[in-house]
LUMMAR-267368 format. One line per field, with one value per residue (C-alpha): residue number from 1; residue in one letter; x, y, z. Coordinates in steps of 0.05 Angstrom, whole numbers, plus 5000, padded with zeros to 4 digits. Layout:
N
num c(NUM;...)
residu c(A;...)
x c(X;...)
y c(Y;...)
z c(Z;...)
This chain:
415
num c(1;2;3;4;5;6;7;8;9;10;11;12;13;14;15;16;17;18;19;20;21;22;23;24;25;26;27;28;29;30;31;32;33;34;35;36;37;38;39;40;41;42;43;44;45;46;47;48;49;50;51;52;53;54;55;56;57;58;59;60;61;62;63;64;65;66;67;68;69;70;71;72;73;74;75;76;77;78;79;80;81;82;83;84;85;86;87;88;89;90;91;92;93;94;95;96;97;98;99;100;101;102;103;104;105;106;107;108;109;110;111;112;113;114;115;116;117;118;119;120;121;122;123;124;125;126;127;128;129;130;131;132;133;134;135;136;137;138;139;140;141;142;143;144;145;146;147;148;149;150;151;152;153;154;155;156;157;158;159;160;161;162;163;164;165;166;167;168;169;170;171;172;173;174;175;176;177;178;179;180;181;182;183;184;185;186;187;188;189;190;191;192;193;194;195;196;197;198;199;200;201;202;203;204;205;206;207;208;209;210;211;212;213;214;215;216;217;218;219;220;221;222;223;224;225;226;227;228;229;230;231;232;233;234;235;236;237;238;239;240;241;242;243;244;245;246;247;248;249;250;251;252;253;254;255;256;257;258;259;260;261;262;263;264;265;266;267;268;269;270;271;272;273;274;275;276;277;278;279;280;281;282;283;284;285;286;287;288;289;290;291;292;293;294;295;296;297;298;299;300;301;302;303;304;305;306;307;308;309;310;311;312;313;314;315;316;317;318;319;320;321;322;323;324;325;326;327;328;329;330;331;332;333;334;335;336;337;338;339;340;341;342;343;344;345;346;347;348;349;350;351;352;353;354;355;356;357;358;359;360;361;362;363;364;365;366;367;368;369;370;371;372;373;374;375;376;377;378;379;380;381;382;383;384;385;386;387;388;389;390;391;392;393;394;395;396;397;398;399;400;401;402;403;404;405;406;407;408;409;410;411;412;413;414;415)
residu c(M;N;F;D;D;T;P;Q;E;A;A;F;R;A;E;A;R;K;F;V;E;M;N;A;P;K;E;F;E;A;E;L;S;K;A;S;L;G;R;I;K;L;K;D;R;D;I;V;A;V;G;K;A;W;Q;K;K;K;A;D;E;G;W;S;C;L;K;W;P;K;E;Y;G;G;R;G;A;T;P;I;E;Q;V;I;W;Q;E;E;E;G;I;Y;G;K;L;T;S;P;F;Q;I;G;E;G;M;C;G;P;T;V;M;A;Y;A;S;E;E;H;K;R;K;Y;L;P;K;L;A;S;G;E;N;I;W;C;Q;L;F;S;E;P;S;A;G;S;D;V;A;G;L;R;T;R;A;E;K;Q;G;D;G;W;I;V;N;G;Q;K;I;W;T;S;G;A;H;Y;S;D;Y;G;I;L;I;T;R;T;D;P;T;V;P;K;H;K;G;L;T;M;F;F;L;D;M;K;T;P;G;V;E;V;K;P;I;K;Q;V;S;G;A;S;D;F;N;E;V;F;F;T;D;V;R;I;P;D;S;Q;R;L;G;A;V;G;D;G;W;N;V;S;L;T;T;L;M;N;E;R;M;S;I;G;S;R;I;A;T;G;F;P;E;I;F;A;F;C;Q;S;Y;I;D;E;D;G;T;P;A;I;E;D;R;A;V;R;A;K;L;A;D;W;A;C;K;A;S;G;L;K;Y;T;S;Y;R;S;I;S;A;L;S;R;G;E;R;P;G;P;E;N;S;I;G;K;L;V;A;G;V;M;V;Q;D;I;A;A;Y;A;M;D;L;E;G;A;A;G;T;L;N;D;A;A;T;A;D;T;Y;G;P;F;Q;A;M;L;L;G;A;P;G;M;R;I;A;G;G;T;D;E;I;L;R;N;I;I;A;E;R;V;L;G;L;P;S;D;I;R;V;D;K;S;V;P;F;N;Q;I;P;T;K;G;R)
x c(5378;5359;5287;5274;5250;5302;5286;5265;5230;5186;5166;5146;5106;5077;5057;5024;4987;4952;4939;4903;4863;4837;4827;4812;4739;4723;4653;4686;4735;4688;4685;4753;4771;4734;4756;4816;4838;4777;4730;4757;4695;4645;4569;4532;4590;4636;4702;4742;4697;4714;4783;4791;4759;4812;4868;4857;4850;4921;4951;4925;4962;5021;5017;5002;5059;5105;5170;5153;5185;5139;5142;5098;5060;5092;5133;5203;5199;5252;5235;5233;5181;5138;5135;5119;5062;5038;5036;4996;4953;4933;4872;4853;4906;4858;4821;4880;4877;4851;4908;4971;4983;4994;5027;5082;5081;5058;5080;5152;5158;5131;5180;5237;5225;5165;5186;5195;5119;5086;5116;5088;5022;5000;5040;5006;4936;4961;4981;4913;4872;4845;4865;4874;4927;4924;4978;4972;5026;4996;4964;4920;4975;5040;5017;5070;5123;5118;5164;5119;5065;5027;4999;5031;5045;5050;5084;5039;5062;5081;5044;5032;4972;4948;4916;4914;4890;4916;4881;4885;4884;4870;4827;4822;4747;4755;4822;4836;4905;4951;5017;5024;5075;5075;5111;5141;5192;5170;5230;5279;5288;5217;5254;5287;5228;5184;5162;5123;5074;5017;4951;4885;4838;4781;4820;4774;4783;4803;4750;4741;4710;4704;4723;4675;4720;4701;4703;4645;4690;4708;4775;4812;4794;4797;4826;4817;4853;4826;4857;4880;4926;4977;5023;5098;5104;5069;5128;5161;5235;5267;5229;5245;5270;5211;5231;5285;5234;5182;5229;5223;5148;5161;5211;5175;5104;5140;5162;5101;5056;5099;5100;5028;4991;4954;4971;4916;4963;4924;4855;4877;4912;4849;4805;4843;4838;4760;4740;4710;4719;4665;4701;4685;4765;4792;4826;4893;4903;4915;4990;4980;4942;5001;5056;5018;5006;5085;5108;5063;5086;5154;5141;5100;5165;5210;5167;5166;5241;5262;5215;5254;5320;5288;5267;5343;5368;5321;5344;5415;5387;5389;5340;5286;5317;5295;5300;5230;5201;5212;5157;5106;5121;5116;5060;5017;5028;5012;4944;4919;4951;4921;4849;4850;4870;4820;4765;4784;4782;4716;4684;4616;4609;4661;4624;4570;4564;4496;4496;4484;4557;4596;4633;4651;4665;4669;4732;4767;4726;4733;4811;4812;4773;4821;4882;4895;4889;4939;4987;4984;4990;5052;5078;5068;5099;5138;5167;5185;5218;5265;5283;5301;5344;5375;5389;5388;5417;5460;5436;5442;5389;5338;5348;5306;5317;5270;5315;5360;5305;5264;5197;5162;5199;5182;5140;5063;5008;4972;5024)
y c(5168;5165;5162;5146;5080;5034;4992;4928;4974;5006;4940;4920;4978;4968;4903;4921;4977;4929;4886;4944;4970;4896;4870;4929;4940;4999;5000;5035;5080;5136;5124;5107;5170;5210;5161;5195;5181;5159;5143;5089;5056;5033;5053;4989;4939;4914;4936;4873;4825;4877;4873;4799;4794;4841;4808;4740;4770;4803;4739;4691;4733;4742;4816;4799;4811;4826;4824;4758;4693;4655;4599;4637;4670;4731;4744;4752;4827;4880;4938;4988;4942;4944;5018;5020;4970;5015;5073;5038;5006;5078;5082;5006;5003;5026;4965;4925;4961;4904;4861;4909;4891;4823;4837;4887;4868;4798;4764;4785;4763;4696;4692;4706;4658;4602;4539;4522;4477;4535;4587;4544;4533;4602;4655;4638;4645;4712;4735;4710;4749;4684;4695;4759;4776;4827;4841;4834;4884;4939;4929;4977;4969;4989;5038;5047;5008;4949;4910;4925;4881;4830;4781;4719;4655;4592;4527;4465;4399;4416;4486;4545;4574;4639;4696;4770;4831;4874;4935;4976;4914;4936;4890;4835;4836;4809;4777;4695;4699;4743;4746;4748;4775;4753;4751;4679;4696;4754;4734;4773;4844;4864;4861;4785;4756;4758;4701;4709;4662;4659;4636;4627;4680;4630;4588;4581;4636;4688;4744;4804;4868;4925;4998;5054;5108;5183;5185;5136;5076;5008;4999;4981;4926;4898;4826;4782;4716;4666;4598;4596;4540;4554;4498;4509;4493;4558;4596;4652;4649;4621;4624;4691;4723;4750;4825;4814;4774;4840;4893;4855;4872;4941;4964;4934;4963;5030;5033;5000;5063;5116;5098;5090;5154;5191;5253;5301;5345;5337;5341;5406;5441;5424;5445;5513;5525;5517;5541;5614;5646;5703;5759;5714;5704;5637;5616;5602;5669;5685;5691;5656;5598;5589;5592;5533;5497;5509;5484;5418;5405;5410;5364;5315;5316;5300;5236;5210;5219;5190;5128;5124;5123;5064;5027;5042;5007;4946;4934;4926;4873;4917;4907;4966;5014;5065;5115;5093;5126;5189;5185;5156;5215;5270;5242;5237;5306;5333;5297;5331;5395;5397;5374;5428;5477;5460;5465;5534;5553;5520;5555;5533;5489;5447;5416;5390;5317;5301;5267;5322;5365;5300;5299;5371;5378;5313;5280;5337;5320;5253;5263;5302;5258;5198;5238;5226;5150;5151;5189;5134;5067;5041;5080;5150;5213;5213;5150;5161;5216;5180;5128;5182;5220;5160;5108;5157;5228;5185;5228;5209;5152;5174;5151;5086;5062;4993;4969;4921;4904;4845;4852;4827;4874;4934;4980;4988;5035;4995;4939)
z c(4672;4595;4597;4525;4505;4484;4424;4466;4516;4456;4433;4502;4508;4441;4465;4530;4492;4446;4500;4542;4481;4458;4534;4585;4609;4575;4601;4667;4639;4654;4728;4734;4700;4758;4815;4860;4929;4972;4915;4877;4876;4816;4824;4803;4806;4863;4849;4877;4832;4776;4791;4800;4729;4704;4741;4711;4643;4658;4691;4629;4578;4626;4649;4718;4777;4718;4759;4790;4762;4705;4753;4812;4757;4740;4669;4692;4669;4690;4740;4677;4642;4702;4701;4627;4638;4691;4640;4594;4635;4661;4698;4696;4742;4792;4789;4817;4889;4920;4899;4912;4985;4963;4898;4927;5002;5014;4954;4958;5032;5010;4958;4997;5060;5040;5016;4951;4951;4986;4931;4873;4912;4937;4889;4822;4854;4883;4820;4782;4829;4848;4919;4956;5011;5069;5127;5190;5228;5272;5340;5389;5440;5389;5349;5302;5337;5305;5347;5408;5384;5441;5389;5415;5385;5435;5405;5409;5379;5307;5305;5335;5376;5363;5405;5401;5358;5295;5273;5206;5171;5095;5059;5117;5104;5033;5036;5028;5065;5108;5129;5208;5253;5326;5395;5406;5470;5508;5549;5499;5479;5437;5361;5376;5396;5340;5288;5219;5189;5137;5145;5118;5136;5147;5199;5263;5311;5261;5264;5223;5239;5190;5214;5188;5175;5172;5098;5094;5066;5109;5084;5154;5199;5264;5266;5330;5334;5389;5397;5321;5301;5250;5220;5234;5160;5148;5191;5140;5172;5230;5300;5331;5266;5249;5256;5194;5159;5171;5136;5067;5082;5103;5055;4996;5027;5034;4960;4934;4974;4955;4884;4880;4919;4873;4902;4874;4832;4771;4797;4826;4769;4730;4778;4783;4708;4709;4775;4768;4837;4862;4818;4757;4749;4737;4805;4763;4746;4824;4829;4901;4870;4818;4870;4907;4840;4824;4892;4888;4806;4840;4893;4842;4802;4852;4879;4804;4792;4869;4847;4783;4827;4865;4801;4774;4841;4830;4763;4791;4837;4901;4957;4960;5013;5074;5016;4998;5060;5026;4975;5017;5068;5016;4978;5044;5063;4998;4987;5056;5034;4964;4987;5044;4994;4937;4996;5019;4944;4942;5001;5023;4962;4988;5044;4985;4973;4944;4877;4833;4853;4876;4807;4817;4896;4921;4897;4948;5001;4996;4991;5055;5098;5072;5075;5154;5144;5086;5133;5180;5133;5122;5178;5208;5188;5254;5242;5167;5186;5240;5184;5140;5189;5213;5157;5099;5131;5177;5239;5306;5330;5384;5457;5461;5534;5518;5465;5503;5561;5551;5529;5587;5631;5591;5637;5609;5632;5686;5702)
């Protein structure tokens, strides 16, 4: 791959840079520059409101959801142009975090399976930031086994009645719409009786309860469905084909998460350059510290170029594949390792979180507290390793004794 811009790409980059320079909300530059994993927030402003304003400004000039077709609110840009835009948007891209699930996961699923009428109605408002979407997949009883879900949808007239519970739903508390996978036929094996829908999160019977995390944030939610009615017209894909529909979401999810995770490497490198240990020596002069940094530098480089490989595949019109699980797996572990190592270097100071020391010590504490959630979101480490082993490396599959058993005959605790 040639990493130099072509003349067309250079012109696109110059246009993007000019737009950011003239329109970006510079008043938040200092705060966003300090923001890292677990700390992407603004002191005196709601990041969702600020993000919506920035998203709207981008959409008005054709800089939102760049790869999407123009009729759905995008620009019809190439995958490479999307990368160039992300580079030029820089720290202001952190303001778009509330829209990443909609843009990277829900939008592509709606685009692939919804009616043309619905695509033209909902996607432009998603692209402009007017509406925020969430993804309603995980459940308490299923864990990482999405196909083990128990939220049920039963046909009634020209619609469906949904009852059940979802958990770990990012952004549900501020989302307007969501894509929802349900079980519509419990008499067939678990992967075959699923159906996907989209719904308005203000529909009667939908209840959202934020989950207080150890980091102090409440990004995840429980969502309860009690006799929620969804029109059949809001079904995505065929009845019983929800698993195949969900694969579109999941493959885009892992690509989106893996390419966007802030691993913390720039922060740990800068910290080791400036941190003075008890002997008065900069941490970076310690050979053990440099060895750690070298290892993470290699991984960061690997993540970058693996992402570029996926982008090249997209530019050839290929669907995101299982190899995107690599980026999410490596980056999630790397975040936790870096945060833990930084706090080891800091010693007792690593436990401080008061305002006077937060800029120095707080980021790594926030990273460490938020890292376990990152290693669960988008598929646990164990699930991702299985995907990589089986679908990338071609190793034998795990034994799955329930794969061909009707879902309602799978033994469960207490049954």
